[in-house]
C-alpha positions as CSV (number, residue, x, y, z in Angstrom):
1,M,16.0,12.3,16.2
2,G,14.9,11.4,19.9
3,R,12.9,8.6,18.1
4,L,12.4,4.4,18.8
5,A,12.6,2.2,16.0
6,L,11.9,-0.9,15.8
7,P,13.6,-3.2,13.0
8,V,11.9,-6.9,12.2
9,Q,12.7,-8.6,8.5
10,I,9.2,-10.3,8.2
11,D,8.2,-11.7,4.2
12,V,4.3,-10.3,4.5
13,R,3.4,-13.0,2.6
14,D,3.8,-16.1,6.4
15,F,1.1,-15.7,8.1
16,D,2.4,-16.2,11.0
17,G,5.4,-13.8,10.6
18,A,2.7,-11.0,10.2
19,R,2.2,-11.9,13.9
20,L,5.4,-12.5,15.2
21,L,5.4,-8.7,14.0
22,I,2.6,-7.4,15.2
23,E,3.2,-8.8,18.5
24,R,6.6,-8.0,18.8
25,V,6.4,-4.3,18.3
26,K,2.8,-4.4,21.2
27,E,6.0,-6.2,23.3
28,R,8.7,-3.2,22.6
29,F,6.1,-0.3,22.9
30,G,3.3,-1.2,24.7
31,R,0.3,-0.4,22.0
32,L,-0.6,-0.4,18.5
33,D,-2.0,2.3,16.8
34,M,-1.8,2.3,13.1
35,L,-0.2,0.0,10.1
36,I,1.2,1.0,6.9
37,N,1.3,-1.8,4.8
38,N,3.9,-0.6,1.8
39,A,5.5,-4.2,0.4
40,G,5.0,-4.5,-2.6
41,I,6.3,-5.9,-5.9
42,T,6.2,-6.0,-9.5
43,R,6.5,-8.4,-12.1
44,D,5.9,-6.9,-15.2
45,K,4.4,-8.2,-18.7
46,S,2.8,-9.6,-21.5
47,F,-0.3,-11.4,-20.6
48,I,0.9,-14.1,-23.0
49,M,4.4,-14.6,-21.3
50,M,3.2,-14.3,-17.3
51,D,4.1,-17.4,-16.2
52,R,2.0,-19.1,-12.3
53,E,4.7,-18.1,-10.9
54,D,4.2,-14.7,-11.5
55,W,1.1,-14.3,-11.1
56,I,1.2,-15.5,-7.5
57,S,4.5,-13.9,-6.6
58,V,2.6,-10.6,-7.5
59,I,0.0,-11.5,-6.3
60,D,1.1,-13.2,-2.6
61,T,3.4,-10.2,-1.8
62,D,1.1,-6.9,-2.9
63,L,-2.8,-8.1,-1.9
64,T,-2.3,-11.1,0.0
65,G,0.7,-9.4,2.3
66,V,-2.3,-6.7,3.5
67,F,-4.5,-9.4,4.7
68,N,-1.7,-10.8,6.3
69,T,-1.0,-7.4,8.1
70,T,-3.8,-6.5,8.9
71,K,-5.2,-10.0,9.9
72,A,-2.9,-9.4,12.9
73,C,-3.0,-6.3,14.1
74,I,-7.5,-6.5,13.5
75,I,-7.8,-7.7,17.0
76,T,-6.2,-5.1,18.8
77,F,-7.4,-2.2,16.9
78,L,-10.7,-3.4,18.1
79,K,-10.0,-3.9,21.7
80,Q,-8.7,-0.9,21.8
81,R,-11.7,0.9,19.5
82,N,-9.4,2.7,18.0
83,G,-6.8,2.4,14.7
84,N,-5.1,3.8,11.7
85,I,-4.4,1.1,8.9
86,V,-3.3,2.8,5.3
87,N,-3.0,1.0,2.4
88,I,-0.8,1.9,-0.6
89,S,-2.5,0.8,-3.4
90,S,-1.4,2.5,-7.1
91,V,-2.6,3.8,-9.8
92,S,-2.5,0.5,-11.9
93,G,-5.2,-0.6,-9.7
94,I,-8.0,2.4,-11.0
95,H,-5.7,2.5,-14.3
96,P,-3.4,-0.4,-15.6
97,L,-1.3,-0.1,-17.8
98,P,-0.7,-3.4,-20.8
99,G,2.3,-5.9,-19.0
100,Q,0.5,-5.0,-15.2
101,V,-2.4,-7.7,-15.1
102,N,-0.9,-9.3,-12.1
103,Y,0.0,-6.2,-11.0
104,A,-2.9,-4.2,-11.3
105,A,-5.4,-7.0,-10.2
106,A,-3.9,-6.7,-6.8
107,K,-3.9,-3.5,-6.2
108,A,-7.5,-3.3,-7.5
109,G,-7.6,-5.8,-4.6
110,V,-5.8,-3.3,-2.1
111,I,-8.5,-0.5,-2.8
112,G,-11.2,-3.2,-2.6
113,F,-10.0,-5.0,0.8
114,T,-9.7,-1.0,2.0
115,K,-13.6,0.4,1.3
116,S,-14.6,-2.5,2.5
117,L,-12.8,-3.2,6.3
118,A,-13.3,0.8,5.9
119,K,-17.2,0.0,6.3
120,E,-16.9,-3.4,8.7
121,V,-14.9,-1.0,11.4
122,A,-15.2,2.2,10.8
123,P,-18.2,1.7,14.6
124,Y,-15.3,1.3,16.4
125,N,-13.5,3.8,15.7
126,I,-10.9,2.1,12.8
127,R,-10.0,4.2,10.0
128,V,-8.9,2.7,6.4
129,N,-7.6,4.5,3.5
130,A,-5.6,3.9,0.5
131,V,-3.1,5.8,-1.3
132,A,-2.7,4.7,-4.9
133,P,0.8,6.1,-5.6
134,G,1.9,7.0,-9.7
135,F,5.2,6.9,-11.0
136,I,7.7,7.4,-7.7
137,E,10.8,7.9,-7.6
138,T,11.6,4.7,-6.4
139,D,13.9,1.3,-6.4
140,M,11.5,-0.3,-9.0
141,T,10.7,2.8,-11.3
142,S,15.1,3.6,-11.4
143,K,15.1,0.1,-13.5
144,L,12.8,1.9,-16.4
145,T,14.8,2.9,-19.5
146,D,15.5,6.4,-20.2
147,K,13.6,6.2,-23.4
148,Y,10.5,4.4,-21.3
149,R,10.8,6.9,-18.6
150,S,10.6,9.4,-21.3
151,K,7.6,8.5,-22.7
152,L,5.9,8.4,-19.2
153,I,6.3,11.8,-18.2
154,G,5.5,12.4,-22.0
155,I,1.6,10.9,-21.0
156,I,2.3,12.9,-16.8
157,P,0.5,16.3,-17.1
158,V,3.1,17.8,-14.4
159,G,5.8,16.5,-16.2
160,R,7.5,14.3,-14.3
161,F,8.0,11.3,-11.5
162,G,6.7,12.1,-8.3
163,T,8.8,11.6,-4.8
164,P,8.9,9.4,-1.8
165,N,8.4,12.9,0.5
166,E,5.5,13.9,-1.6
167,V,3.4,10.1,-0.9
168,A,4.8,9.9,2.9
169,R,3.0,13.5,3.6
170,V,-0.4,12.2,2.4
171,V,-0.1,9.0,4.0
172,C,0.8,10.6,7.8
173,F,-2.1,13.4,6.6
174,L,-4.6,10.1,6.6
175,L,-2.4,9.1,10.1
176,S,-3.5,12.2,11.9
177,D,-6.3,13.5,13.1
178,E,-6.2,16.0,10.5
179,S,-8.1,13.4,8.3
180,R,-10.0,11.9,11.4
181,Y,-13.5,12.1,9.4
182,I,-12.6,10.0,6.0
183,T,-12.2,6.7,5.7
184,G,-12.8,4.6,2.9
185,E,-10.9,6.8,0.7
186,V,-8.4,6.2,-2.0
187,I,-6.0,8.7,-2.7
188,Q,-4.2,9.4,-6.0
189,I,-1.2,10.5,-6.3
190,D,-0.3,10.6,-9.6
191,G,0.9,14.0,-10.9
192,G,-3.0,13.7,-12.6
193,L,-2.1,10.0,-14.5
194,G,-5.4,9.4,-13.6
195,I,-7.1,12.5,-15.2
């Protein structure tokens, strides 16, 4: 495609690893323009069965990971007086399902993080938005049983799961100049599930 990529594997739960990632990107490309916080895991189970490790692993990956990578790049954005951040939350952070206390808490936290940071950095020409996907055809949803999948499709008004491409289009819009007057927003991409 005529584009350059820099593959770097890090654990977003590692504060120093996130900092190293941002440093490597700046070294390779000479600048940093945008950040998409997309790392996420689930450990779904009823709260009574949820152990401390289930809680910590989801919160540390899905919420603390957003803090770590954003913290690593925000000084660069402030110095440039320009930057764009898109956080991937979830419809579960707005309309949670049972059995997802840890995931819902983390994704709701991402929404609060997005709105608060957007207010803080808007004077520096830095935008911070979030998308909240519903059920999307990913590795995460491929583990659902056929019976549960059919039940979910029955409650989604458009009658299907979304595609990664449909989420990517909204993220690209938020990263483009077409959305330069949008900050602090959360766009649900859920086929009407949250209506």
